[in-house]
C-alpha positions in Angstrom: 0.0 0.0 0.0 3.0 2.3 -0.1 2.8 2.9 3.7 3.0 0.0 6.0 4.2 -2.1 3.1 6.2 0.2 0.9 6.9 -2.2 -1.9 6.3 -5.7 -3.1 7.6 -8.0 -0.3 9.6 -9.9 -2.7 11.5 -6.7 -3.7 11.9 -5.8 -0.1 13.5 -9.2 0.8 15.7 -9.0 -2.3 17.1 -5.6 -1.3 17.6 -6.8 2.3 15.1 -3.9 3.3 13.6 -5.8 6.2 14.3 -6.3 9.9 16.6 -9.2 10.2 15.2 -11.1 13.1 14.7 -14.9 13.5 11.8 -16.2 11.5 9.7 -19.3 11.0 8.2 -19.9 7.7 6.5 -23.0 6.1 3.6 -24.6 4.3 1.0 -27.4 4.7 1.5 -30.4 2.4 -1.5 -29.8 0.1 -1.6 -26.0 -0.3 -3.1 -26.1 -3.7 -6.0 -28.4 -3.1 -8.6 -25.8 -2.0 -8.1 -23.6 -5.1 -8.2 -26.6 -7.5 -11.2 -28.1 -5.7 -13.1 -24.9 -5.9 -12.4 -24.5 -9.7 -13.0 -28.2 -10.6 -15.2 -29.8 -8.0 -16.1 -32.7 -10.2 -12.6 -33.3 -11.4 -10.9 -32.6 -14.7 -9.5 -34.6 -17.6 -6.0 -34.8 -18.7 -6.8 -32.8 -21.7 -8.3 -30.0 -19.5 -5.3 -30.2 -17.2 -2.8 -29.6 -20.1 -5.0 -26.8 -21.4 -5.0 -25.1 -18.0 -1.2 -25.3 -17.7 -0.7 -23.9 -21.3 -3.2 -21.0 -20.7 -1.5 -20.0 -17.5 2.2 -20.4 -18.3 2.4 -20.2 -22.1 3.0 -22.8 -24.8 6.8 -22.5 -24.5 7.0 -23.6 -20.9 4.1 -26.3 -21.1 6.3 -29.2 -22.1 8.8 -28.7 -19.3 6.0 -28.2 -16.8 4.2 -31.3 -17.9 7.4 -33.3 -17.7 7.8 -32.5 -14.1 4.0 -32.8 -13.4 2.9 -35.6 -15.6 -0.8 -36.6 -15.5 -3.1 -39.1 -17.2 -6.5 -40.3 -16.4 -5.1 -42.9 -14.2 -2.9 -40.5 -12.1 -5.8 -38.1 -11.2 -5.1 -34.8 -13.1 -6.9 -32.9 -10.4 -4.4 -34.1 -7.8 -1.5 -33.3 -10.0 -2.8 -29.8 -10.8 -3.3 -29.2 -7.0 0.4 -30.2 -6.4 1.5 -27.9 -9.1 -0.5 -25.0 -7.7 0.8 -25.6 -4.2 4.3 -25.6 -5.5 4.2 -22.5 -7.5 2.2 -20.5 -5.1 3.3 -21.6 -1.7 6.0 -24.3 -1.3 8.5 -22.6 -3.7 7.7 -19.1 -2.5 8.4 -20.1 1.1 11.7 -21.6 -0.1 12.5 -18.5 -1.9 11.8 -16.2 1.0 13.9 -18.4 3.3 16.8 -18.1 0.9 16.6 -14.4 1.0 16.2 -14.2 4.7 19.2 -16.6 5.2 21.3 -14.5 2.9 20.9 -11.7 5.4 22.4 -14.0 8.2 19.1 -13.9 10.1 18.3 -17.5 11.2 15.2 -18.7 9.4 13.6 -22.1 10.1 11.7 -23.7 7.3 9.0 -26.4 7.8 6.4 -28.5 6.0 3.3 -29.9 7.6 2.1 -33.3 6.3 -0.9 -34.7 8.3 -1.7 -38.3 7.4 -5.1 -38.9 5.8 -7.6 -41.3 7.4 -9.0 -44.2 5.4 -11.5 -43.0 3.0 -10.5 -39.3 3.5 -9.7 -37.2 0.3 -6.0 -37.1 -0.6 -5.7 -33.5 0.6 -5.2 -34.3 4.2 -3.0 -31.1 4.8 -4.8 -28.2 3.0 -4.0 -24.6 3.1 -4.0 -23.1 6.6 -3.9 -26.4 8.5 -0.6 -25.6 10.0 -2.1 -22.7 11.9 -4.6 -25.2 13.5 -1.7 -26.9 15.1 -0.5 -23.7 16.7 -0.2 -23.7 20.6 -3.5 -24.5 22.4 -5.6 -24.4 19.1 -5.6 -28.2 18.5 -8.2 -28.9 21.1 -10.7 -26.7 19.5 -9.8 -27.1 15.8 -7.4 -29.7 14.6 -8.4 -32.4 17.2 -12.1 -31.9 16.8 -11.6 -32.0 13.1 -11.1 -35.8 13.4 -10.3 -36.3 17.0 -7.2 -38.3 16.1 -4.4 -39.1 18.5 -1.9 -38.5 15.8 -3.1 -34.8 15.4 -2.8 -34.3 19.1 0.6 -35.7 19.4 1.8 -33.6 16.4 0.2 -30.5 17.7 2.1 -30.9 21.0 5.4 -31.2 19.2 4.7 -28.2 17.0 3.6 -26.2 19.9 6.9 -27.0 21.8 9.0 -26.0 18.8 7.0 -22.7 18.2 6.9 -21.8 21.9 10.7 -22.1 22.3 11.1 -20.1 19.2 8.9 -17.3 20.5 10.9 -17.3 23.8 14.5 -17.5 22.4 14.4 -17.1 18.7 15.5 -20.8 18.5 12.9 -23.8 18.3 15.4 -26.3 19.7 16.0 -27.2 23.3 19.8 -27.2 23.1 19.8 -30.8 24.4 20.1 -34.1 22.7 16.6 -35.1 22.6 13.9 -34.9 19.9 14.7 -33.9 16.4 17.1 -31.0 15.9 15.4 -28.3 13.6 18.3 -27.0 11.6 18.4 -23.4 10.4 17.8 -23.1 6.6 20.9 -22.3 4.6 20.8 -21.1 1.1 24.4 -22.5 0.6 23.5 -26.2 1.0 23.9 -28.1 -2.2 20.8 -30.1 -1.8 18.7 -27.1 -1.6 18.3 -26.3 2.1 17.2 -28.5 5.0 13.8 -28.1 6.6 11.7 -29.8 9.3 9.0 -32.1 8.0 6.2 -32.2 10.6 5.0 -35.7 9.7 4.9 -39.1 11.2 7.7 -39.4 12.3 9.0 -35.8 12.4 12.1 -35.8 10.3 14.7 -33.5 8.7 14.5 -33.3 4.9 17.5 -32.1 2.9 15.4 -30.2 0.4 16.4 -32.1 -2.6 12.9 -32.8 -3.8 11.7 -29.2 -3.2 14.7 -27.8 -5.1 14.0 -29.9 -8.2 10.5 -28.5 -8.4 11.4 -24.9 -7.4 14.2 -24.5 -9.9 11.6 -25.0 -12.6 9.4 -22.3 -11.1 12.2 -19.8 -10.6 11.5 -17.7 -13.7 7.8 -17.5 -13.0 7.7 -15.6 -9.7 5.2 -12.8 -9.7 4.8 -13.2 -13.5 1.1 -12.5 -13.5 1.0 -9.8 -10.7 4.5 -8.1 -11.0 3.5 -5.7 -13.7 4.6 -2.1 -14.3 2.4 -0.6 -11.6 4.2 -0.5 -8.2 2.5 -1.4 -5.0 2.9 2.1 -3.7 0.7 3.5 -6.6 -3.0 3.6 -6.5 
């Protein structure tokens, strides 16, 4: 708006024009599902999937995108499109921002939440915003009542402990050799940058899979909204 946020956040991070304090940043495992499910509630064919990719990203990029996100009638084009949308709009942007923060020498801790689906549950068990339901003290009223599952309660307790320690000290770890150590993200790691996967069990991922996808999306950041009009202009 030109006042509280003087420019596009991406530009501010790139110019190191932000307060370099410790940060947590991350995503849920199925960030793109709600958007795609709203657009295609009855599903979509492989032909429609290809047409959507080409319409959004152009014919020149379609082949490379479909090679990374192949889909046929058997592999559920709707789920593939949801994964694509989640990567380009959330997962890869979280990684990009983490890289820029880490470059400033401020500690940044990257995470991904992947709640396991129940039998018969839709494939999107970790939709957009689910990670906030696991925040301290919210699981009893939201995530736990969502399915009342023991796994959700256990994972919420772990997430709450990490986040509470971070709020208190700027570091989500205990400093002792117990539990899973959450490494600070580094933009210099060859595999792509480690992050904590809140799954069953909680584990550290080296970022190799995310990097493979996100390198594909690097040229597309803000392509559709980063036009000539700056954020500070009406």
